[in-house]
C-alpha positions as CSV (number, residue, x, y, z in Angstrom):
1,M,57.1,48.6,-3.7
2,A,58.2,47.6,-0.2
3,F,58.4,49.8,2.9
4,L,60.8,48.5,5.5
5,D,62.0,49.8,8.9
6,I,65.7,49.6,9.6
7,N,65.0,48.1,13.1
8,M,62.8,45.0,12.9
9,P,62.6,41.9,15.2
10,G,65.0,39.2,14.1
11,I,66.5,40.9,11.1
12,S,67.5,44.4,10.2
13,G,66.0,46.2,7.2
14,F,69.4,46.2,5.5
15,E,69.7,42.4,5.9
16,L,66.3,42.0,4.4
17,I,67.2,44.2,1.5
18,A,70.3,42.1,0.8
19,Q,68.1,39.0,0.7
20,I,65.6,40.7,-1.6
21,R,68.4,41.8,-4.0
22,R,69.7,38.2,-4.3
23,Q,66.3,37.0,-5.6
24,P,66.2,37.7,-9.4
25,E,62.4,37.8,-9.6
26,I,62.1,40.6,-7.1
27,A,65.6,42.2,-7.1
28,Q,64.5,45.3,-8.9
29,M,61.5,46.0,-6.6
30,P,61.6,49.6,-5.3
31,I,62.3,49.7,-1.6
32,V,61.8,52.6,0.8
33,L,63.5,52.5,4.3
34,V,61.3,54.1,7.0
35,T,62.9,54.9,10.3
36,A,63.0,57.5,13.1
37,E,66.9,57.3,12.9
38,G,68.4,60.1,11.0
39,H,72.0,58.9,11.0
40,I,74.0,59.8,7.9
41,A,75.5,56.2,8.0
42,N,72.0,54.8,7.5
43,S,71.4,57.1,4.5
44,M,74.7,56.0,2.9
45,R,73.9,52.3,3.5
46,A,70.4,52.8,1.9
47,K,72.0,54.3,-1.2
48,W,74.5,51.4,-1.4
49,A,71.5,49.0,-1.2
50,N,69.8,50.8,-4.0
51,S,67.0,52.0,-1.7
52,R,65.4,55.3,-0.8
53,F,65.9,56.5,2.8
């Protein structure tokens, strides 16, 4: 399981999730997005990325 913040230096959590999902050996790894931002758009993006928010 991986815990990621949406806002990270150099790459966003969503960009990192996309990279993880393209790697067959770790694509099914559970991912939890942790952030202080409560925007509904981030919640929807997390669901689209098959992640918990």
